[in-house]
VEXDREN-2710 file (C-alpha; in Angstrom, 1 decimal):
% VEXDREN-2710
k/r/px/py/pz
1/UNK/0.0/-0.1/0.0
2/UNK/1.3/3.4/-0.9
3/UNK/2.4/5.6/2.2
4/UNK/-0.1/8.2/1.5
5/UNK/-3.0/5.7/1.8
6/UNK/-2.0/4.5/5.2
7/UNK/-3.1/5.3/8.7
8/UNK/-1.3/7.3/11.5
9/UNK/-0.9/3.8/13.3
10/UNK/0.5/2.1/10.3
11/UNK/3.0/4.9/9.5
12/UNK/4.2/5.3/13.1
13/UNK/5.1/1.7/13.3
14/UNK/7.3/1.8/10.3
15/UNK/8.8/5.1/11.4
16/UNK/9.8/3.7/14.7
17/UNK/11.1/0.6/13.1
18/UNK/13.1/2.9/10.8
19/UNK/11.9/1.2/7.6
20/UNK/10.7/4.6/6.3
21/UNK/11.6/8.2/7.1
22/UNK/9.1/11.2/7.5
23/UNK/10.3/12.6/4.1
24/UNK/9.3/9.3/2.2
25/UNK/5.7/9.9/3.6
26/UNK/5.7/13.5/2.6
27/UNK/7.0/12.7/-0.9
28/UNK/4.2/10.2/-1.2
29/UNK/1.5/12.7/0.0
30/UNK/2.8/15.6/-2.2
31/UNK/2.9/13.1/-5.1
32/UNK/-0.8/12.3/-4.5
33/UNK/-1.7/15.9/-4.1
34/UNK/0.0/16.6/-7.7
35/UNK/-2.2/13.7/-9.1
36/UNK/-5.7/14.5/-7.7
37/UNK/-5.7/18.0/-6.5
38/UNK/-6.8/19.3/-10.0
39/UNK/-9.9/17.4/-9.5
40/UNK/-10.6/17.7/-5.9
41/UNK/-9.4/21.2/-5.1
42/UNK/-9.0/20.6/-1.5
43/UNK/-6.0/23.0/-0.8
44/UNK/-5.8/26.8/-0.9
45/UNK/-1.9/26.6/-0.5
46/UNK/0.8/24.1/0.1
47/UNK/3.5/24.7/2.7
48/UNK/6.2/22.5/1.3
49/UNK/9.3/24.4/2.5
50/UNK/8.1/24.3/6.0
51/UNK/6.7/20.6/5.7
52/UNK/10.2/19.4/4.6
53/UNK/11.8/21.3/7.4
54/UNK/9.4/19.7/9.9
55/UNK/9.9/16.2/8.4
56/UNK/13.7/16.8/8.7
57/UNK/13.3/17.7/12.4
58/UNK/10.9/14.7/12.9
59/UNK/13.6/12.3/11.4
60/UNK/16.2/13.6/13.9
61/UNK/14.0/12.9/16.7
62/UNK/13.2/9.4/15.6
63/UNK/17.0/8.8/14.9
64/UNK/17.9/9.9/18.3
65/UNK/14.8/8.6/20.0
66/UNK/14.2/12.1/21.3
67/UNK/10.5/12.6/22.4
68/UNK/9.0/10.6/19.7
69/UNK/5.1/10.6/19.7
70/UNK/2.5/8.6/17.7
71/UNK/2.3/11.7/15.3
72/UNK/5.9/12.5/14.8
73/UNK/6.7/12.8/11.1
74/UNK/2.8/12.5/10.3
75/UNK/1.6/14.8/7.5
76/UNK/-1.4/16.9/8.6
77/UNK/-3.5/19.4/6.6
78/UNK/-4.9/22.5/8.3
79/UNK/-8.2/24.3/7.8
80/UNK/-7.4/27.8/6.7
81/UNK/-9.1/29.6/9.8
82/UNK/-6.1/28.5/12.1
83/UNK/-3.4/31.0/12.4
84/UNK/0.1/29.9/11.5
85/UNK/3.0/32.3/12.1
86/UNK/4.1/33.8/8.9
87/UNK/1.8/32.0/6.6
88/UNK/-1.2/33.3/4.7
89/UNK/-4.4/32.5/6.7
90/UNK/-7.4/33.6/4.8
91/UNK/-10.5/31.8/6.0
92/UNK/-11.1/31.4/2.3
93/UNK/-12.2/35.1/2.3
94/UNK/-11.1/37.9/0.1
95/UNK/-11.2/40.1/3.2
96/UNK/-8.2/38.3/4.4
97/UNK/-6.3/37.6/1.2
98/UNK/-2.5/38.2/2.0
99/UNK/-3.0/38.2/5.8
100/UNK/-0.1/36.5/7.6
101/UNK/-0.7/36.2/11.2
102/UNK/2.3/37.0/13.7
103/UNK/1.5/33.9/15.9
104/UNK/0.4/30.3/15.7
105/UNK/-2.9/28.9/17.1
106/UNK/-2.4/26.8/20.3
107/UNK/-3.7/23.7/18.6
108/UNK/-1.1/24.0/15.9
109/UNK/1.6/24.6/18.5
110/UNK/0.8/21.3/20.1
111/UNK/1.1/19.4/17.0
112/UNK/4.5/21.0/16.2
113/UNK/5.7/20.1/19.6
114/UNK/4.7/16.6/19.0
115/UNK/6.4/16.4/15.8
116/UNK/3.7/16.6/13.2
117/UNK/4.3/17.9/9.6
118/UNK/1.9/20.5/8.2
119/UNK/1.2/20.0/4.5
120/UNK/-0.7/23.2/3.7
121/UNK/-3.9/25.1/4.3
122/UNK/-7.2/23.7/3.2
123/UNK/-10.2/25.1/1.6
124/UNK/-13.5/26.0/3.5
125/UNK/-16.6/28.2/3.3
126/UNK/-15.7/31.9/3.8
127/UNK/-15.3/32.4/7.5
128/UNK/-16.8/28.9/8.0
129/UNK/-20.3/30.1/6.9
130/UNK/-21.6/27.1/4.8
131/UNK/-22.3/23.4/4.4
132/UNK/-20.8/22.9/1.1
133/UNK/-17.5/24.9/0.5
134/UNK/-19.3/26.6/-2.3
135/UNK/-19.0/29.8/-0.3
136/UNK/-15.3/29.8/-0.6
137/UNK/-14.0/33.1/-2.3
138/UNK/-11.4/31.0/-4.2
139/UNK/-12.8/27.8/-5.4
140/UNK/-15.3/25.0/-4.7
141/UNK/-14.0/21.9/-3.3
142/UNK/-15.3/18.6/-4.9
143/UNK/-16.4/15.4/-3.3
144/UNK/-13.7/12.6/-4.1
145/UNK/-16.4/10.1/-4.6
146/UNK/-18.2/12.2/-7.1
147/UNK/-16.5/15.3/-8.2
148/UNK/-19.8/16.8/-9.4
149/UNK/-21.0/16.9/-5.8
150/UNK/-20.0/18.9/-2.6
151/UNK/-17.8/17.6/0.0
152/UNK/-19.8/19.2/2.7
153/UNK/-18.7/22.2/4.8
154/UNK/-17.4/24.4/6.1
155/UNK/-14.5/21.9/6.7
156/UNK/-15.0/20.4/3.2
157/UNK/-11.5/21.0/2.2
158/UNK/-10.2/19.0/5.2
159/UNK/-12.7/16.1/4.7
160/UNK/-12.0/15.9/0.9
161/UNK/-8.1/15.8/1.6
162/UNK/-8.4/13.0/4.1
163/UNK/-10.8/11.1/1.8
164/UNK/-8.3/11.6/-1.2
165/UNK/-5.3/10.5/0.7
166/UNK/-3.9/14.1/0.2
167/UNK/-2.9/14.2/3.9
168/UNK/-2.9/11.4/6.6
169/UNK/-5.1/13.5/8.8
170/UNK/-6.5/17.1/9.0
171/UNK/-7.8/19.6/11.4
172/UNK/-11.3/21.1/11.0
173/UNK/-13.5/23.4/13.0
174/UNK/-17.0/22.8/13.9
175/UNK/-19.7/25.4/14.8
176/UNK/-22.8/24.0/13.7
177/UNK/-21.5/20.7/12.2
178/UNK/-18.7/21.7/10.1
179/UNK/-16.6/18.7/11.0
180/UNK/-19.1/16.1/11.3
181/UNK/-21.3/16.8/8.2
182/UNK/-18.4/16.8/5.8
183/UNK/-16.9/13.7/7.5
184/UNK/-20.2/12.0/6.8
185/UNK/-20.3/13.1/3.3
186/UNK/-16.8/12.1/2.4
187/UNK/-16.5/8.7/4.4
188/UNK/-13.9/9.9/6.9
189/UNK/-14.0/10.0/10.7
190/UNK/-14.4/13.5/12.2
191/UNK/-15.0/14.4/15.9
192/UNK/-16.2/17.8/17.3
193/UNK/-14.9/17.6/20.9
194/UNK/-16.8/19.1/23.8
195/UNK/-16.8/22.8/24.0
196/UNK/-13.7/23.8/25.9
197/UNK/-11.7/20.6/25.3
198/UNK/-9.5/22.0/22.7
199/UNK/-8.1/25.5/22.8
200/UNK/-9.7/28.1/20.5
201/UNK/-6.7/30.5/20.7
202/UNK/-5.7/31.3/17.2
203/UNK/-8.9/29.9/15.4
204/UNK/-10.5/32.9/13.6
205/UNK/-13.9/33.3/15.4
206/UNK/-17.3/32.5/13.9
207/UNK/-19.4/31.9/16.9
208/UNK/-17.3/32.3/20.1
209/UNK/-19.8/30.1/22.2
210/UNK/-19.9/27.2/19.6
211/UNK/-16.6/27.0/17.8
212/UNK/-14.3/23.9/18.4
213/UNK/-11.2/22.5/16.6
214/UNK/-11.2/18.7/16.0
215/UNK/-9.4/16.0/14.0
216/UNK/-10.4/14.5/10.8
217/UNK/-9.0/11.1/10.1
218/UNK/-9.2/7.7/8.3
219/UNK/-10.2/5.7/11.3
220/UNK/-11.4/6.2/14.8
221/UNK/-8.2/4.9/16.3
222/UNK/-6.3/7.6/14.5
223/UNK/-8.8/10.2/15.6
224/UNK/-8.2/9.0/19.2
225/UNK/-4.5/9.5/18.9
226/UNK/-4.7/12.9/17.5
227/UNK/-7.3/14.3/20.0
228/UNK/-5.0/13.4/22.8
229/UNK/-2.3/15.8/21.5
230/UNK/-4.9/18.7/20.6
231/UNK/-6.8/18.7/23.9
232/UNK/-6.0/20.3/27.2
233/UNK/-6.0/23.4/29.2
234/UNK/-4.8/26.5/27.6
235/UNK/-4.2/29.8/29.7
236/UNK/-4.5/31.9/26.4
237/UNK/-8.2/30.6/26.0
238/UNK/-10.7/31.5/28.9
239/UNK/-13.2/28.7/27.6
240/UNK/-10.5/26.1/27.8
241/UNK/-11.5/23.6/30.4
242/UNK/-9.2/22.4/33.2
243/UNK/-10.0/18.8/32.8
244/UNK/-7.4/16.0/32.3
245/UNK/-7.0/14.5/28.9
246/UNK/-7.1/10.6/28.9
247/UNK/-5.1/8.5/26.6
248/UNK/-8.1/7.6/24.5
249/UNK/-6.5/5.0/22.4
250/UNK/-4.9/3.1/25.3
251/UNK/-8.2/3.3/27.1
252/UNK/-10.4/1.8/24.5
253/UNK/-12.8/-1.0/25.7
254/UNK/-12.4/-4.4/24.0
255/UNK/-16.2/-4.9/23.9
256/UNK/-19.4/-2.8/24.1
257/UNK/-21.4/-5.2/26.2
258/UNK/-23.8/-3.4/28.2
259/UNK/-23.4/0.1/26.6
260/UNK/-26.7/1.9/26.4
261/UNK/-27.4/3.6/23.1
262/UNK/-30.2/6.2/22.9
263/UNK/-32.0/6.7/19.5
264/UNK/-34.0/10.0/19.6
265/UNK/-37.2/9.6/17.7
266/UNK/-36.8/13.3/16.6
267/UNK/-33.9/12.5/14.6
268/UNK/-35.5/9.8/12.4
269/UNK/-37.7/12.2/10.6
270/UNK/-40.0/12.1/7.5
271/UNK/-38.2/13.4/4.5
272/UNK/-34.8/11.9/5.5
273/UNK/-33.4/9.7/2.8
274/UNK/-34.5/6.1/3.1
275/UNK/-31.1/4.7/2.3
276/UNK/-29.5/6.8/5.0
277/UNK/-32.0/5.7/7.4
278/UNK/-31.6/2.1/6.4
279/UNK/-27.8/2.1/6.7
280/UNK/-27.8/3.7/10.2
281/UNK/-30.2/1.2/11.5
282/UNK/-28.0/-1.6/10.1
283/UNK/-25.3/-0.1/12.2
284/UNK/-27.5/-0.2/15.2
285/UNK/-28.2/-3.8/14.6
286/UNK/-24.6/-4.5/14.5
287/UNK/-24.0/-3.0/17.7
288/UNK/-27.0/-4.7/19.3
289/UNK/-25.6/-8.0/18.2
290/UNK/-22.5/-7.2/20.0
291/UNK/-24.2/-6.6/23.3
292/UNK/-25.1/-3.1/23.2
293/UNK/-28.6/-2.1/24.7
294/UNK/-30.8/0.2/22.4
295/UNK/-33.7/2.2/23.4
296/UNK/-35.8/5.0/21.9
297/UNK/-35.6/8.3/23.6
298/UNK/-37.1/11.8/23.2
299/UNK/-35.5/15.0/22.8
300/UNK/-38.6/17.3/22.6
301/UNK/-36.8/20.7/21.8
302/UNK/-34.9/19.4/18.9
303/UNK/-37.2/20.8/16.5
304/UNK/-36.2/24.3/17.7
305/UNK/-32.5/23.9/17.4
306/UNK/-32.1/25.0/13.8
307/UNK/-34.0/28.2/14.6
308/UNK/-32.0/28.9/17.7
309/UNK/-28.8/28.3/15.9
310/UNK/-29.6/30.7/13.2
311/UNK/-30.1/33.4/15.7
312/UNK/-27.2/32.7/18.1
313/UNK/-24.6/31.9/15.5
314/UNK/-25.1/35.0/13.3
315/UNK/-25.5/37.2/16.4
316/UNK/-21.9/36.1/17.4
317/UNK/-20.6/36.2/13.9
318/UNK/-21.8/39.9/13.3
319/UNK/-20.0/40.7/16.5
320/UNK/-16.7/38.8/15.7
321/UNK/-16.5/40.0/12.2
322/UNK/-16.9/43.6/13.2
323/UNK/-13.1/43.8/13.5
324/UNK/-12.6/43.3/9.7
325/UNK/-13.3/46.9/8.6
326/UNK/-10.3/47.8/6.3
327/UNK/-8.4/49.7/9.2
328/UNK/-6.6/47.1/11.3
329/UNK/-7.4/43.8/9.6
330/UNK/-8.4/42.8/6.1
331/UNK/-9.1/44.3/2.7
332/UNK/-9.0/48.2/2.5
333/UNK/-10.7/49.9/-0.4
334/UNK/-8.4/52.8/-1.5
335/UNK/-11.2/54.7/-3.6
336/UNK/-13.1/56.0/-0.5
337/UNK/-13.3/59.7/0.1
338/UNK/-13.9/59.4/3.9
339/UNK/-13.7/56.9/6.9
340/UNK/-17.2/55.9/6.7
341/UNK/-17.2/55.3/2.9
342/UNK/-14.0/53.3/3.4
343/UNK/-15.7/51.0/5.9
344/UNK/-18.6/50.5/3.7
345/UNK/-16.8/49.9/0.5
346/UNK/-14.1/47.6/2.2
347/UNK/-16.7/45.4/3.8
348/UNK/-18.8/45.4/0.6
349/UNK/-15.9/44.1/-1.5
350/UNK/-14.2/41.9/1.1
351/UNK/-17.2/39.9/2.3
352/UNK/-19.0/37.3/0.1
353/UNK/-22.8/37.0/-0.1
354/UNK/-23.2/34.4/2.7
355/UNK/-21.1/36.4/5.0
356/UNK/-23.0/39.5/4.5
357/UNK/-26.3/37.7/4.9
358/UNK/-25.1/36.4/8.4
359/UNK/-23.8/39.7/9.5
360/UNK/-27.1/41.4/8.6
361/UNK/-29.1/38.7/10.4
362/UNK/-27.0/38.9/13.4
363/UNK/-26.9/42.7/13.6
364/UNK/-30.7/42.7/13.3
365/UNK/-31.3/40.1/16.3
366/UNK/-28.9/42.2/18.5
367/UNK/-30.4/45.5/17.7
368/UNK/-32.5/47.8/20.1
369/UNK/-36.1/46.4/20.2
370/UNK/-35.2/42.9/19.0
371/UNK/-32.7/41.6/21.3
372/UNK/-35.3/40.4/23.9
373/UNK/-37.6/39.1/21.1
374/UNK/-34.9/37.0/19.4
375/UNK/-31.5/36.6/20.9
376/UNK/-32.5/36.5/24.6
377/UNK/-35.3/34.0/23.9
378/UNK/-33.1/31.9/21.7
379/UNK/-30.6/31.6/24.6
380/UNK/-33.4/30.5/26.8
381/UNK/-34.6/27.8/24.3
382/UNK/-30.9/26.8/24.0
383/UNK/-30.9/26.0/27.6
384/UNK/-34.0/23.8/27.1
385/UNK/-32.0/21.9/24.4
386/UNK/-29.1/21.4/26.7
387/UNK/-31.5/20.1/29.4
388/UNK/-32.9/17.5/26.8
389/UNK/-29.3/16.1/26.5
390/UNK/-28.7/16.3/30.2
391/UNK/-31.9/14.1/30.9
392/UNK/-30.9/11.6/28.1
393/UNK/-27.4/11.1/29.2
394/UNK/-28.8/10.3/32.7
395/UNK/-30.1/7.0/31.3
396/UNK/-27.9/6.2/28.2
397/UNK/-24.0/6.3/27.6
398/UNK/-24.3/7.6/24.0
399/UNK/-26.8/9.0/21.5
400/UNK/-26.8/7.6/17.8
401/UNK/-28.3/9.4/14.8
402/UNK/-27.6/9.8/11.2
403/UNK/-25.0/12.7/10.6
404/UNK/-26.9/14.2/7.7
405/UNK/-30.4/13.6/6.3
406/UNK/-29.1/13.1/2.7
407/UNK/-25.9/12.0/1.0
408/UNK/-23.9/14.6/-0.9
409/UNK/-25.8/17.0/-3.1
410/UNK/-24.8/18.3/-6.5
411/UNK/-22.5/21.4/-6.8
412/UNK/-25.0/24.4/-7.3
413/UNK/-28.1/22.4/-6.4
414/UNK/-28.9/24.3/-3.2
415/UNK/-26.6/27.4/-3.7
416/UNK/-29.6/29.6/-4.5
417/UNK/-31.7/28.6/-1.6
418/UNK/-29.9/29.3/1.7
419/UNK/-32.8/27.9/3.8
420/UNK/-32.5/24.4/2.2
421/UNK/-28.8/24.6/2.6
422/UNK/-29.1/25.3/6.4
423/UNK/-31.1/22.0/6.6
424/UNK/-28.0/20.1/5.8
425/UNK/-26.8/20.5/9.4
426/UNK/-30.2/19.6/11.1
427/UNK/-28.8/16.7/12.9
428/UNK/-25.5/18.3/14.1
429/UNK/-26.7/21.5/15.2
430/UNK/-28.6/20.5/18.5
431/UNK/-25.7/18.9/20.4
432/UNK/-23.4/21.7/19.3
433/UNK/-25.9/24.1/20.9
434/UNK/-25.4/22.2/24.1
435/UNK/-21.6/21.9/23.9
436/UNK/-21.7/18.1/23.5
437/UNK/-19.0/16.1/21.7
438/UNK/-20.0/14.0/18.7
439/UNK/-18.3/12.0/16.1
440/UNK/-19.3/11.0/12.4
441/UNK/-18.1/7.7/11.3
442/UNK/-18.6/6.0/7.8
443/UNK/-21.8/3.6/8.0
444/UNK/-22.2/2.6/4.3
445/UNK/-23.0/3.8/0.8
446/UNK/-26.2/4.5/-0.9
447/UNK/-27.1/3.1/-4.3
448/UNK/-25.2/6.0/-6.1
449/UNK/-22.0/5.0/-4.4
450/UNK/-22.1/8.0/-2.0
451/UNK/-21.0/7.8/1.7
452/UNK/-23.5/7.8/4.6
453/UNK/-22.4/9.0/7.9
454/UNK/-23.5/8.0/11.5
455/UNK/-23.2/10.4/14.3
456/UNK/-22.5/9.3/17.9
457/UNK/-22.8/11.8/20.8
458/UNK/-22.0/11.5/24.5
459/UNK/-22.1/13.7/27.7
460/UNK/-19.6/16.6/28.0
461/UNK/-16.0/15.4/28.1
462/UNK/-17.0/11.7/27.6
463/UNK/-15.2/11.4/24.3
464/UNK/-13.8/8.0/25.5
465/UNK/-17.4/6.7/25.2
466/UNK/-17.8/7.9/21.7
467/UNK/-14.5/6.3/20.8
468/UNK/-15.3/3.0/22.7
469/UNK/-18.5/2.4/20.6
470/UNK/-17.1/3.8/17.1
471/UNK/-13.8/2.0/17.3
472/UNK/-15.5/-1.2/18.0
473/UNK/-17.9/-0.6/15.2
474/UNK/-15.1/-0.1/12.7
475/UNK/-13.6/-3.5/13.9
476/UNK/-16.8/-5.1/12.8
477/UNK/-17.2/-3.1/9.5
478/UNK/-15.1/-2.0/6.5
479/UNK/-16.8/1.1/5.3
480/UNK/-14.1/3.1/6.5
481/UNK/-11.7/1.2/4.3
482/UNK/-13.3/1.9/1.1
483/UNK/-11.6/4.6/-1.0
484/UNK/-12.8/6.9/-3.8
485/UNK/-11.7/6.0/-7.3
486/UNK/-9.9/9.2/-8.7
END
């Protein structure tokens, strides 16, 4: 098997045995990128010079047996909303084209200290606003399983790159489902950790009470490895939780006998693709046959989650994006006659249509006379949604649902109808509003050969339960081993 097609675990074993070098893996990855990137379009930029310098440093660590970790020498792609000192970080937006931050995000610093290798910056929806990467200011990424279809979003570039073996793993960020939904559509494994589990310092903010960085990988076991190095308290981030990080891989259960799985009836809705429901229920039967206990549960406030999200998230976005005004950050229009005109023209030209839509919506719900009617009420309902999860996790270990109601849709199919596009995240939004961790893992394919994802959620900081169930599931199935034909 080519090195670029292997997992973190497989490559680590060869590296410590010294049968391969980090540069060998990197050569294989960049050769793969050269072959398939023109079709997939997952990257915004490659960081070859940095990557080979990091690979050389990793090789020295391995040769000297100096602090070698499971990810030393492993090529990892980065979503382009994570700051990397001296390298362009655009959020796939014209507003930030050419911006080179003077510091590095904590999550990336942790990977650097562990010896990882950065392959480049990956495409996304502009400022993470979208479910398809069609809102990127630069180009649309294609789904490796069918290049006429979207890879999901906003971490579509990250999901597509992992699926197409253009990196061994990648980082994404998740606000309303931006790791889980593209992972489901691209047949990879992606976890949104508990809010506060991974530092947000250096992640360019969308919704500050929602955003989380998480790993996107080829297997659950690889995912467990990577999260161990990303997670933990960071004094630079006031929302970072002072909770110990376990060795998720080492602590995996050998079986799932007695684990309680909740199936919320509100997530198996009319209008959901029949093939998606069928494959997820097949997965449930596989887990039942292995000794897991399954029961139907109710999450009565789920129906309000989408409405609440599209009040809270745009409100936070409008506040966070106020800094991009052409003065200190971002594109500046040079034709303006005065400061106010410069603000208007810079933001009009620097922001895309979806970004403007969310800023306007967020500004409206925060405005005088509407704050109580919309934003305050949405936050109250958000509490009710969290209470649904709290009650559920008092009786079950995990909650299992489809990741998305459909498989990947055609590029352009929903672009003109933002409300239909927003429904793509209908199953991932509620747990995010409650700060819950959740993963998407491959659960099969539909009759068109398109991937189907299964979402598994657990109580806050109970990522171990998620990994226990899904790692066992991947031992019993081979959906995650099936590759796109590119």
